[in-house]
C-alpha positions in Angstrom: 119.1 122.5 68.6 115.8 120.5 69.6 115.2 120.7 73.4 114.4 117.1 74.9 110.9 116.3 74.8 110.2 118.6 71.6 108.9 116.2 70.0 107.1 114.2 72.1 104.5 113.9 75.4 107.2 111.9 77.8 105.3 109.9 80.6 106.5 111.9 83.3 108.9 115.1 83.5 110.4 117.0 86.4 109.7 120.4 87.0 112.9 121.9 87.3 113.8 126.0 86.8 116.5 128.3 87.2 115.8 128.2 90.9 117.3 125.0 91.1 120.0 126.0 89.0 121.0 128.9 91.3 120.9 126.9 94.5 123.3 124.7 93.3 125.5 127.2 92.2 125.8 128.7 95.9 126.2 125.4 97.1 129.2 125.3 94.9 130.9 128.2 95.7 130.3 127.8 99.4 132.9 124.7 99.4 130.9 122.9 101.0 129.0 120.2 98.8 129.0 116.7 100.4 126.5 116.2 103.2 126.6 118.7 105.5 124.2 122.0 106.6 122.1 121.7 103.3 121.1 118.0 103.9 120.6 118.9 107.8 118.1 122.1 106.3 116.6 119.6 103.7 115.6 116.9 106.6 114.3 119.7 109.0 112.0 121.4 106.2 111.0 117.8 104.8 109.7 116.6 108.7 107.9 119.6 108.9 105.9 119.6 105.8 105.2 115.8 106.4 104.4 116.3 110.4 106.6 113.6 111.3 109.4 113.9 114.3 112.4 113.4 112.3 113.8 113.0 108.6 117.1 111.3 107.7 118.4 111.9 104.3 119.9 109.0 101.9 121.4 108.5 98.6 118.5 106.6 97.3 114.9 105.4 98.7 116.1 101.7 98.5 118.9 102.6 100.9 116.0 103.9 103.3 114.1 100.9 103.1 117.1 98.9 103.7 118.0 100.9 106.9 114.1 100.6 107.9 114.5 96.8 107.7 117.7 96.4 109.2 117.2 98.9 112.3 114.2 97.1 113.0 115.8 93.8 113.4 115.3 92.1 109.9 118.4 90.1 109.5 119.9 87.1 107.5 117.1 84.6 106.5 114.3 86.7 108.0 111.4 86.6 105.9 109.9 90.0 104.6 106.4 90.2 103.2 105.7 92.4 99.8 103.2 92.5 97.4 103.9 91.1 94.0 103.2 93.9 91.8 105.7 96.6 92.7 109.5 97.5 91.8 112.6 95.3 91.9 114.1 98.1 94.3 112.0 96.7 97.2 113.4 93.1 96.5 116.9 94.8 96.3 116.4 96.6 99.9 115.1 93.2 101.5 118.1 91.5 99.7 120.6 93.9 101.2 119.5 93.4 104.6 119.8 89.3 104.3 116.3 88.6 104.1 114.0 86.6 101.8 110.8 88.3 99.7 107.9 86.5 100.8 105.0 87.7 97.6 101.6 88.7 98.5 98.7 88.9 95.7 97.4 92.9 95.6 93.7 94.4 95.4 92.4 94.5 92.1 91.4 98.3 92.9 94.1 99.9 94.6 97.2 97.7 93.4 98.2 97.4 97.2 99.1 94.5 99.1 95.5 92.6 99.8 95.6 92.8 103.4 93.3 90.3 103.8 96.0 88.0 102.5 99.0 88.9 104.5 98.7 86.5 107.6 98.2 83.3 105.0 101.7 84.1 104.1 102.9 84.8 107.9 105.5 82.0 108.7 107.8 81.7 111.8 110.7 83.3 109.7 108.6 86.1 108.9 110.0 89.5 110.5 108.3 92.4 108.7 105.8 93.4 106.5 107.4 96.0 103.6 104.4 97.9 102.5 104.1 99.5 98.8 101.7 102.8 98.6 101.8 102.1 94.8 101.2 105.0 92.1 100.4 108.0 94.9 97.6 105.9 96.5 98.2 104.8 100.2 97.3 101.8 101.5 95.0 100.9 104.7 97.6 101.6 107.4 94.9 100.8 110.2 94.9 97.2 108.4 98.6 96.7 107.9 99.4 97.9 111.7 96.9 95.7 112.8 98.3 92.9 111.5 102.1 93.6 112.2 100.8 94.2 115.9 99.2 91.1 116.2 102.2 89.1 115.0 104.5 91.1 116.2 106.2 92.4 113.2 108.1 95.4 111.8 106.4 97.4 109.1 108.2 100.0 106.4 105.7 101.8 104.6 107.7 102.6 101.4 105.6 105.8 100.0 108.6 106.4 97.1 105.6 107.3 94.9 103.4 109.1 96.8 104.9 112.2 98.9 102.1 114.5 99.6 99.7 111.6 99.3 97.3 111.4 102.6 95.9 108.8 104.7 92.5 109.5 106.9 93.7 113.4 106.3 97.2 113.0 107.3 100.2 113.0 105.3 102.3 109.6 104.7 105.2 109.9 107.0 103.1 111.3 109.9 101.5 107.9 110.9 104.2 107.1 113.5 105.2 103.9 110.8 108.9 104.0 109.4 108.3 105.5 106.2 110.3 106.2 103.1 110.4 109.0 100.1 111.6 108.6 96.6 113.6 111.6 95.2 114.2 109.9 91.5 113.1 112.4 88.6 109.7 110.2 88.1 108.6 111.1 91.7 106.8 114.0 93.2 109.9 115.9 93.8 113.4 115.5 92.7 117.3 115.5 93.9 118.3 114.0 90.8 118.7 110.7 93.1 118.3 110.2 96.5 115.8 109.1 99.3 114.5 109.8 102.9 113.4 107.9 105.7 111.0 109.1 108.0 110.3 108.4 111.6 108.5 109.8 115.1 111.1 107.5 116.9 114.6 109.0 118.1 116.3 105.6 118.2 115.6 105.1 114.8 116.6 108.0 113.5 120.0 108.3 115.0 120.8 104.8 114.0 119.9 106.0 110.6 122.2 108.8 110.8 125.3 106.5 111.7 124.5 103.7 109.7 124.3 106.2 106.4 127.5 107.5 107.2 129.8 104.0 107.4 128.8 103.8 111.0 130.9 106.5 112.1 129.6 107.6 115.8 130.2 111.4 114.7 128.3 113.1 111.6 129.9 114.7 108.9 128.8 117.8 109.9 130.0 117.6 113.3 133.4 116.7 112.2 133.5 120.0 109.6 132.5 122.0 111.9 134.6 121.4 114.8 137.7 123.2 115.1 139.6 121.5 117.6 140.6 117.6 117.3 137.4 115.3 117.0 137.5 111.6 116.6 134.8 109.4 115.6 134.1 105.7 116.9 132.9 102.9 114.7 130.8 100.4 116.8 129.3 98.5 113.8 129.5 98.5 110.3 127.9 100.8 107.9 127.3 102.0 104.6 127.5 105.2 102.2 124.0 106.1 102.2 124.8 110.3 102.4 123.1 112.7 99.9 124.8 115.8 99.3 124.4 119.3 99.7 124.2 119.9 96.2 121.0 117.3 95.8 119.7 118.6 99.1 119.8 122.4 98.0 117.5 121.1 94.8 115.3 119.2 97.2 114.5 122.6 99.1 113.7 124.5 96.0 111.3 121.6 94.4 109.9 121.0 98.4 108.7 124.9 97.8 106.7 124.1 94.8 105.1 120.7 96.6 101.7 122.1 97.2 101.4 123.7 93.6 102.8 120.3 92.4 100.0 118.2 94.2 97.2 120.8 92.8 98.6 120.7 89.2 98.6 116.8 89.6 94.6 116.5 91.0 93.8 118.9 88.3 95.1 116.9 85.7 93.6 113.5 87.3 90.2 115.4 87.5 90.6 116.2 84.0 91.1 112.7 82.7 88.4 111.0 85.1 86.1 113.2 83.0 87.3 112.3 79.7 87.8 108.6 80.4 84.2 108.4 82.0 83.2 108.7 78.3 85.1 105.9 77.1 83.3 102.2 78.0 86.6 100.5 77.7 88.5 102.5 80.4 88.5 102.7 84.1 90.0 105.9 85.7 91.9 105.0 89.0 90.2 104.2 92.5 90.7 106.2 94.9 88.9 105.0 98.8 87.4 107.2 100.8 90.5 107.0 103.4 92.7 108.2 100.8 94.2 111.5 99.4 96.0 110.2 95.9 99.1 112.2 95.1 98.8 111.4 91.1 102.6 110.9 91.0 101.4 108.3 88.1 97.9 107.8 86.0 96.9 104.1 85.9 94.3 103.6 83.6 92.4 100.0 83.6 91.4 98.0 80.7 87.6 96.7 81.2 87.1 93.1 81.3 84.6 93.2 78.7 87.1 94.7 76.4 89.9 93.1 73.8 91.9 95.7 73.7 95.7 95.0 75.2 98.2 97.5 76.6 100.5 96.7 74.1 98.1 98.0 71.5 97.4 101.1 73.2 101.1 102.0 74.1 102.7 101.2 71.1 99.9 103.0 68.9 100.2 106.2 71.4 104.0 106.1 70.6 103.2 106.5 67.0 101.1 109.5 67.9 104.3 110.8 69.8 102.8 109.9 73.1 104.6 108.0 76.1 102.6 105.6 77.8 103.7 102.5 80.0 102.6 99.1 80.5 100.9 99.1 84.3 103.3 97.4 87.0 104.1 93.9 86.3 104.4 90.8 89.0 107.9 90.7 90.3 107.7 87.0 90.7 108.0 86.6 86.8 111.1 88.4 86.7 113.8 85.5 85.7 115.9 86.2 89.1 112.8 84.3 90.5 112.8 81.5 88.2 113.8 79.1 90.4 111.7 80.7 93.2 108.7 78.2 92.9 106.5 81.3 92.6 103.7 80.4 90.2 101.0 82.9 88.1 98.2 80.5 89.8 99.2 82.2 93.1 98.9 85.9 92.2 95.8 86.0 89.7 95.2 89.6 90.5 98.6 90.9 89.9 98.8 88.8 86.8 95.3 90.0 85.5 96.2 93.6 86.3 99.7 93.7 84.6 97.6 92.8 81.3 94.8 95.2 81.7 96.4 98.4 83.0 98.5 101.2 81.5 100.1 104.6 82.2 99.3 107.9 80.7 101.4 111.1 81.1 100.7 113.7 84.4 102.8 115.6 85.3 103.1 120.1 86.1 103.6 121.5 83.0 101.2 119.0 81.2 98.8 121.7 79.2 95.0 121.5 78.3 95.9 121.0 75.0 98.3 118.1 75.7 95.5 116.1 78.1 93.0 116.5 75.2 95.5 115.2 72.4 96.2 112.5 74.9 92.6 111.8 75.6 91.3 112.2 71.7 94.0 109.7 71.0 92.6 107.3 73.2 89.1 107.4 72.1 90.6 107.2 68.9 92.4 104.3 69.1 89.6 102.5 71.0 87.1 103.5 68.0 90.0 101.7 65.5 90.1 98.6 67.6 89.4 95.7 65.4 90.4 92.2 67.0 
């Protein structure tokens, strides 16, 4: 039987081996498969790797963002500033907090929210900034933090795609901001599904642990370890946002590989950068001086002078058995926002970027031959292109 991905080069592929398989076996045979000691071990390991005081594992990054917003006071009717170019999951988290998204256009080079436009979007209803570190590349966190401090706004730094990325030499999650990671298979490390909230604030961490477990005052780990009577209390409603020990066991194995994963992705990016420098129509990712790119994705920009479209690239690369994808699309264009009043003219960079960018494969396990075939295929398509 043919294995998945045997017949084409996928956009992304998780790096999973028998070690993850055996780690799950051990958890299953232990009899403790829900949230328990492995989750706590995973949290401690991530916090230590990142350099944060506390880590709280949850079932998805969306849940982590929701908790980060709610715990910092975002409530019904509030506004949360967010980049127009991002994932719908970010909007879901804002909606789950009862708040409304306020879109802001992006920077043309980093695809992150343009900090210079944020203050114009602030109103008396604004309660928070949801910063998104797109495609593995951090935003200017000092600029975001300065605006938030000036206007007394909460911040959640969604580093879902950027675990292992750095701002000014320090890992994202170690800068004192409430930070969230995703463990979806398309992210840096994976637990199948899952997410994590990191913070240096003990109160925020404790509140997150309580809310993720239906609001119970006593954790699952404490209850199941207790030999006598122990009864939890509920002082507010919470959610079932728990990660399982099965997932955490996989995460612990994945975390041991993260430095190697980051090194491999950086090496692949250097190969692409060099190859693309010879193709006038294509521009490799921009990395500002303050950032260390995690390269969870590799996003290519088509030059302004070129008439080549992402559709042409994506469709024809597929014919060569290479999976590519369009660049991140403007969220205000989604049907959900049809009656919101958002217009393309309000987000010129977001709209232009969507029509001028595409992703190519990058992941541990991608070979030199794969990458050469990808870049040779791009070069051939551009040479053959006729408007």
